[in-house]
C-alpha positions as CSV (number, residue, x, y, z in Angstrom):
1,X,248.1,91.5,-15.9
2,X,245.3,91.7,-18.4
3,X,244.8,91.0,-22.1
4,X,243.5,92.9,-25.1
5,X,240.4,91.0,-26.3
6,X,239.0,93.3,-29.0
7,X,239.8,96.3,-31.2
8,X,237.0,98.2,-33.0
9,X,236.7,101.5,-34.8
10,X,234.0,103.5,-36.5
11,X,234.2,105.7,-39.6
12,X,231.5,108.1,-38.5
13,X,228.9,108.7,-35.8
14,X,226.4,105.9,-35.6
15,X,228.2,103.9,-38.2
16,X,228.7,100.2,-37.5
17,X,231.7,99.2,-35.5
18,X,234.5,97.6,-37.6
19,X,236.3,94.9,-35.7
20,X,240.0,94.5,-36.5
21,X,242.8,92.2,-35.1
22,X,245.5,94.9,-35.2
23,X,245.6,98.6,-35.2
24,X,248.1,101.5,-35.6
25,X,247.8,104.0,-32.7
26,X,249.2,107.5,-33.0
27,X,249.5,110.5,-30.7
28,X,247.6,112.7,-33.2
29,X,244.9,110.3,-34.5
30,X,244.3,107.7,-31.8
31,X,243.4,104.5,-33.6
32,X,244.1,105.0,-37.2
33,X,240.8,105.5,-39.2
34,X,238.6,106.0,-36.2
35,X,236.6,109.2,-36.5
36,X,237.0,110.3,-32.9
37,X,240.7,109.8,-32.7
38,X,241.6,113.4,-33.0
39,X,239.5,114.4,-29.9
40,X,242.5,114.7,-27.5
41,X,240.8,113.8,-24.2
42,X,238.8,111.0,-25.8
43,X,241.0,109.6,-28.5
44,X,240.4,106.0,-27.4
45,X,237.7,104.4,-25.3
46,X,238.4,101.2,-23.3
47,X,235.9,98.8,-21.9
48,X,236.6,96.0,-19.4
49,X,235.0,92.6,-20.0
50,X,234.2,92.1,-16.3
51,X,232.4,95.4,-16.0
52,X,230.5,94.8,-19.3
53,X,229.4,91.3,-18.1
54,X,228.1,92.9,-14.8
55,X,226.2,95.5,-16.7
56,X,224.6,92.9,-19.0
57,X,223.8,90.7,-16.1
58,X,222.0,93.6,-14.4
59,X,219.6,94.0,-17.4
60,X,219.5,90.2,-18.0
61,X,220.7,90.4,-21.6
62,X,223.8,89.1,-23.4
63,X,225.1,91.8,-25.7
64,X,228.2,92.0,-27.8
65,X,230.8,94.3,-26.4
66,X,230.7,96.4,-29.6
67,X,227.2,97.5,-28.5
68,X,228.9,99.8,-26.1
69,X,230.8,101.3,-29.0
70,X,234.2,101.4,-27.2
71,X,237.4,101.0,-29.2
72,X,239.2,98.5,-27.0
73,X,237.9,95.5,-25.0
74,X,240.2,94.2,-22.2
75,X,240.0,91.7,-19.4
76,X,241.9,91.2,-16.2
77,X,242.3,94.9,-15.4
78,X,239.8,96.9,-13.4
79,X,239.2,100.4,-14.8
80,X,237.3,101.6,-11.7
81,X,238.6,104.9,-10.4
82,X,241.7,105.1,-12.6
83,X,241.6,108.7,-13.7
84,X,245.1,110.0,-14.4
85,X,246.6,106.5,-14.4
86,X,248.3,105.0,-17.5
87,X,247.2,102.0,-19.5
88,X,249.9,100.1,-21.2
89,X,248.7,97.8,-24.1
90,X,251.7,96.1,-25.7
91,X,254.1,98.9,-26.4
92,X,251.3,101.6,-26.6
93,X,250.7,103.8,-23.6
94,X,247.4,105.6,-22.9
95,X,246.6,108.2,-20.3
96,X,243.2,107.6,-18.6
97,X,241.4,111.0,-18.6
98,X,238.3,109.7,-16.7
99,X,235.3,107.5,-17.1
100,X,233.1,107.6,-20.2
101,X,229.6,108.8,-19.8
102,X,226.9,106.5,-21.2
103,X,224.4,108.2,-23.4
104,X,220.7,107.6,-24.1
105,X,221.7,105.5,-27.1
106,X,222.6,102.7,-24.7
107,X,218.9,102.4,-23.8
108,X,218.1,102.1,-27.6
109,X,220.2,99.0,-27.5
110,X,218.6,97.5,-24.4
111,X,216.3,99.1,-21.8
112,X,218.2,99.9,-18.6
113,X,221.7,99.5,-20.1
114,X,222.5,103.2,-19.7
115,X,221.7,103.1,-16.0
116,X,223.6,99.9,-15.5
117,X,226.7,101.3,-17.2
118,X,226.7,104.4,-14.9
119,X,227.7,102.4,-11.8
120,X,231.3,101.6,-10.9
121,X,232.8,103.0,-14.1
122,X,231.2,100.0,-16.0
123,X,231.0,102.2,-19.1
124,X,234.8,102.2,-19.4
125,X,237.3,105.0,-19.7
126,X,238.4,107.7,-22.2
127,X,242.0,108.0,-23.0
128,X,244.6,110.1,-24.8
129,X,247.6,108.5,-26.5
130,X,251.0,109.1,-24.8
131,X,253.0,106.6,-26.8
132,X,251.8,105.2,-30.1
133,X,252.6,101.9,-31.9
134,X,250.8,98.8,-33.1
135,X,248.3,96.9,-30.9
136,X,247.1,93.4,-31.5
137,X,244.5,91.0,-30.0
138,X,246.2,89.2,-27.2
139,X,248.6,92.0,-26.2
140,X,249.3,92.3,-22.4
141,X,247.5,95.1,-20.6
142,X,248.7,96.8,-17.4
143,X,247.7,99.8,-15.3
144,X,250.5,102.0,-14.2
145,X,250.1,104.9,-11.7
146,X,252.9,107.0,-13.2
147,X,254.4,107.7,-16.6
148,X,257.7,106.5,-15.3
149,X,256.3,103.1,-14.3
150,X,254.6,102.9,-17.7
151,X,258.1,103.3,-19.2
152,X,257.8,106.7,-20.7
153,X,258.3,110.4,-19.7
154,X,254.9,112.1,-19.8
155,X,254.8,114.8,-22.5
């Protein structure tokens, strides 16, 4: 079982990430007040600490996780090859729609970061919300292969 280490949102493209300790997650809006929350296949992006650490080690830089601009930062759960699985964070359930694709802006942050993130799903995953609720730093995180195991009936 993993843990939720960080929650961040942004009000608009290229705006600074706003770190919060708790967030309201809804089926329609993703993380409340995050500007990408209404994009159904990419409502919430999730980054694993272990993958981020590997990417940073590759380029020999220590960078804050918010440099990746993901919404959630987790540890103890591998996101590699998890398309169509479900991610349960506290009482919230997300469907993993695939890996995120790093953009050229990652190389603006640190030369080589984009290439390092492309390997082994290090860039994290994009998700849609199946069951909303409140998430908080420290919530348990698990990967479930089916909606029934995640405790919900897929809509």
